[in-house]
VEXFI-571851 format. One record per residue (C-alpha): y, z, x. Coordinates in pm, 1 decimal, always signed. Last residue first. Layout:
# VEXFI-571851
PT,yy,zz,xx
PT,Y,Z,X
...
# end
This chain:
# VEXFI-571851
PT,yy,zz,xx
PT,-2631.2,+521.2,-1160.0
PT,-2923.6,+542.9,-888.4
PT,-2869.8,+944.0,-1004.9
PT,-2878.7,+1056.8,-590.4
PT,-2609.8,+809.4,-512.8
PT,-2368.3,+824.3,-794.0
PT,-2383.7,+1189.8,-731.1
PT,-2356.1,+1159.4,-352.2
PT,-2018.0,+916.1,-420.0
PT,-1867.2,+1185.5,-719.3
PT,-1906.9,+1461.8,-484.5
PT,-1767.8,+1225.7,-205.9
PT,-1419.1,+1186.2,-371.4
PT,-1354.2,+1533.6,-548.0
PT,-1355.3,+1637.9,-198.8
PT,-1164.8,+1353.2,-38.7
PT,-968.7,+1492.4,-307.7
PT,-941.9,+1813.4,-241.5
PT,-920.7,+1773.8,+120.2
PT,-656.6,+1605.4,+120.7
PT,-456.2,+1880.6,-100.1
PT,-532.1,+2121.2,+185.7
PT,-544.3,+1948.8,+469.4
PT,-675.4,+2261.5,+663.8
PT,-686.4,+1975.6,+986.9
PT,-1051.4,+2080.1,+1048.5
PT,-1068.0,+2039.0,+713.6
PT,-898.0,+1666.3,+714.8
PT,-1067.0,+1585.3,+971.5
PT,-1419.1,+1684.0,+847.2
PT,-1350.8,+1561.4,+459.2
PT,-1261.5,+1242.1,+625.0
PT,-1621.5,+1227.1,+830.3
PT,-1789.8,+1266.2,+451.0
PT,-1566.7,+1047.8,+302.7
PT,-1710.4,+774.5,+537.3
PT,-2082.7,+864.5,+493.6
PT,-2012.4,+910.8,+107.8
PT,-1868.2,+561.5,+82.8
PT,-2157.4,+384.8,+363.6
PT,-2433.8,+567.7,+130.4
PT,-2266.8,+402.8,-172.9
PT,-2313.4,+68.4,-1.0
PT,-2594.8,+101.7,+81.5
PT,-2713.3,+203.7,-234.6
PT,-2540.8,-118.1,-410.2
PT,-2620.8,-398.4,-175.2
PT,-2791.7,-609.8,-505.2
PT,-2479.4,-449.6,-705.3
PT,-2212.8,-577.8,-509.0
PT,-1875.6,-576.5,-720.5
PT,-2031.6,-242.3,-807.7
PT,-2135.4,-184.0,-500.2
PT,-1767.1,-268.7,-352.9
PT,-1622.0,-41.8,-577.6
PT,-1781.0,+205.7,-425.9
PT,-1693.1,+137.1,-62.4
PT,-1351.5,+147.7,-133.2
PT,-1314.0,+488.4,-164.4
PT,-1494.1,+560.8,+77.5
PT,-1270.8,+276.5,+325.3
PT,-920.6,+506.4,+169.4
PT,-1059.3,+844.0,+220.4
PT,-1175.9,+627.5,+615.7
PT,-795.5,+565.4,+692.5
PT,-613.0,+884.0,+501.5
PT,-906.4,+1079.6,+767.9
PT,-782.2,+906.2,+1057.0
PT,-460.4,+941.5,+1020.9
PT,-470.1,+1276.5,+1043.6
PT,-762.1,+1263.5,+1341.9
PT,-494.9,+1018.5,+1600.5
PT,-740.6,+1172.7,+1862.7
PT,-1065.1,+1018.1,+1739.4
PT,-1005.9,+705.2,+1666.9
PT,-712.3,+518.3,+1493.5
PT,-679.1,+255.8,+1686.1
PT,-1013.4,+57.3,+1567.7
PT,-966.9,+272.8,+1257.1
PT,-686.7,+27.6,+1185.4
PT,-904.0,-262.9,+1232.5
PT,-1203.5,-124.2,+1016.9
PT,-944.2,-17.2,+727.4
PT,-805.4,-422.5,+734.9
PT,-1206.6,-524.4,+723.2
PT,-1293.0,-367.3,+481.6
PT,-1020.8,-463.9,+185.9
PT,-1103.1,-871.5,+321.8
PT,-1451.8,-732.3,+133.8
PT,-1288.8,-566.7,-155.9
PT,-1082.7,-885.3,-191.3
PT,-1379.7,-1120.3,-122.0
PT,-1521.7,-953.7,-451.2
PT,-1234.1,-1042.9,-665.0
PT,-883.9,-1013.6,-805.0
PT,-789.6,-726.4,-597.6
PT,-414.6,-530.0,-671.9
PT,-485.6,-144.3,-504.0
PT,-805.5,-196.4,-294.4
PT,-585.8,-552.1,-145.2
PT,-305.4,-345.0,-120.5
PT,-515.2,-59.8,+54.4
PT,-628.3,-283.7,+307.3
PT,-269.0,-405.4,+359.8
PT,-194.9,-27.0,+365.0
PT,-455.7,+34.5,+655.7
PT,-351.5,-255.5,+872.0
PT,+51.8,-181.2,+809.2
PT,-54.5,+161.9,+1002.6
PT,-306.0,-4.5,+1274.4
PT,-5.6,-218.0,+1384.8
PT,+214.0,+130.1,+1357.1
PT,-23.6,+283.0,+1546.3
PT,-53.6,+35.9,+1802.1
PT,+288.8,+27.8,+1888.4
PT,+469.1,-233.8,+2056.9
PT,+361.9,-460.9,+1871.2
PT,+361.6,-323.6,+1602.9
PT,+618.3,-454.2,+1332.0
PT,+716.0,-800.6,+1583.1
PT,+853.1,-1014.3,+1288.1
PT,+524.6,-1270.7,+1279.9
PT,+343.0,-933.3,+1199.5
PT,+605.7,-808.6,+905.2
PT,+591.1,-1237.5,+768.2
PT,+236.9,-1178.0,+828.3
PT,+250.7,-828.4,+592.7
PT,+493.6,-1025.3,+334.6
PT,+233.5,-1314.7,+253.8
PT,+0.8,-1078.4,+152.2
PT,+228.5,-898.0,-23.4
PT,+317.7,-1164.8,-222.7
PT,+6.2,-1281.3,-307.4
PT,-62.4,-892.4,-425.3
PT,+221.4,-861.7,-664.3
PT,+309.9,-541.2,-833.3
PT,+604.8,-538.0,-1000.5
PT,+551.8,-295.6,-1353.1
PT,+345.6,-85.7,-1111.5
PT,+33.6,-60.5,-819.7
PT,+105.0,-97.8,-503.6
PT,+111.3,-418.2,-272.0
PT,+425.4,-525.6,-401.4
PT,+609.9,-232.9,-239.0
PT,+359.0,-184.1,-3.4
PT,+494.5,-577.8,+103.8
PT,+911.9,-487.7,+56.0
PT,+776.6,-163.9,+347.0
PT,+560.8,-391.6,+547.1
PT,+905.3,-674.4,+524.4
PT,+1233.6,-390.6,+614.4
PT,+1043.4,-271.3,+905.4
PT,+960.7,-626.6,+1097.6
PT,+1384.4,-683.9,+972.4
PT,+1489.3,-364.9,+1133.3
PT,+1621.6,-478.7,+1494.6
PT,+1774.5,-747.3,+1249.6
PT,+2023.8,-529.6,+1123.2
PT,+2358.4,-560.5,+1331.8
PT,+2270.4,-932.4,+1245.8
PT,+2313.1,-900.6,+895.6
PT,+1954.9,-875.9,+725.2
PT,+1918.1,-1189.8,+416.6
PT,+2013.6,-1418.1,+646.6
PT,+1694.5,-1415.8,+800.0
PT,+1608.6,-1613.1,+475.0
PT,+1885.3,-1630.5,+282.3
PT,+1686.4,-1765.2,-118.5
PT,+1339.6,-1680.9,-23.9
PT,+1451.1,-1331.2,-7.9
PT,+1742.3,-1330.1,-214.2
PT,+1485.0,-1448.1,-471.4
PT,+1245.8,-1189.2,-389.6
PT,+1515.3,-927.5,-426.2
PT,+1576.0,-1076.9,-803.9
PT,+1212.9,-1121.6,-867.7
PT,+1182.2,-698.5,-826.6
PT,+1476.5,-582.8,-1008.3
PT,+1382.8,-820.5,-1332.8
PT,+1050.4,-640.5,-1245.8
PT,+1167.5,-298.9,-1262.8
PT,+1419.1,-378.0,-1496.1
PT,+1104.5,-525.1,-1758.8
PT,+872.0,-186.6,-1670.8
PT,+1191.1,+24.3,-1761.2
PT,+1267.3,-130.5,-2096.2
PT,+861.5,-75.9,-2170.5
PT,+798.1,+243.2,-2038.2
PT,+1145.0,+417.0,-2193.7
PT,+954.9,+730.8,-2221.9
PT,+691.2,+736.3,-1910.6
PT,+887.1,+669.8,-1667.0
PT,+702.5,+649.1,-1370.7
PT,+756.8,+263.6,-1249.5
PT,+1085.3,+302.4,-1320.0
PT,+1173.0,+614.2,-1105.8
PT,+941.6,+417.4,-798.7
PT,+1170.3,+143.0,-845.7
PT,+1489.2,+366.1,-820.6
PT,+1335.8,+476.5,-511.4
PT,+1270.1,+203.5,-350.3
PT,+1636.3,+50.1,-441.2
PT,+1784.3,+330.8,-284.0
PT,+1620.0,+287.7,+33.3
PT,+1671.1,-136.1,-6.3
PT,+2048.3,-68.6,-21.6
PT,+2055.7,+142.2,+246.4
PT,+1897.5,-123.7,+427.0
PT,+2062.9,-434.0,+320.8
PT,+2421.9,-322.1,+407.9
PT,+2665.5,-499.1,+237.1
PT,+2527.3,-828.5,+100.5
PT,+2172.6,-580.5,-53.5
PT,+2475.4,-388.1,-236.8
PT,+2666.9,-670.3,-428.4
PT,+2332.6,-777.1,-527.5
PT,+2198.3,-450.0,-588.7
PT,+2512.1,-386.4,-824.2
PT,+2432.7,-756.3,-1005.1
PT,+2059.2,-665.0,-1035.6
PT,+2159.1,-300.4,-1215.1
PT,+2376.4,-475.3,-1413.1
PT,+2122.5,-719.5,-1577.7
PT,+1925.2,-455.3,-1617.9
PT,+2135.2,-242.7,-1852.2
PT,+2310.1,+75.6,-1681.9
PT,+2052.9,+323.7,-1615.1
PT,+2054.5,+704.6,-1782.7
PT,+1777.8,+954.9,-1648.4
# end
């Protein structure tokens, strides 16, 4: 895929966001995914991804709520949530501080206020951001707290979503086992328990891809627990 130089893309998206921010963001997000996965021109693609992300951040900071037109304001909380997910995902433009700020702004704008599952989705994704880009043990502990909040909503009646959060929590307990050696066995046991429940739910729902990834993670967690390594 041949792309214009970064300055031209920045100018293009400046105009696109001015005309229709919601549609522009969808196009911007797809392009960011392409840039993240472009291994042939990694250096140039990463530089372009960072330039686009920095410019979008600057536009939001400069314009504030005026970034969205009046008829788009009802989608503000969703826009903020999705942008938070972007900055909280691994990639050339990853930025945990920006991600966490945007999650808070999304909540303040009403995301999940009348939809418990949307609120749980935000907590899950905030946990993912902290897990993906953790800079400290405290980030991992905060991620656990986010997943626990999500699970208060993602109960037995929301089996697929619950399985997703339990899987993520299991992976996080594996990381905590390394970050807190004195509690290693406790964290590994928690990882096994979380992954076992996730696998049970995914198996009952016949989610083959999810089952495979959880089975692999569970096997590794069990091996680590039994070997003491």
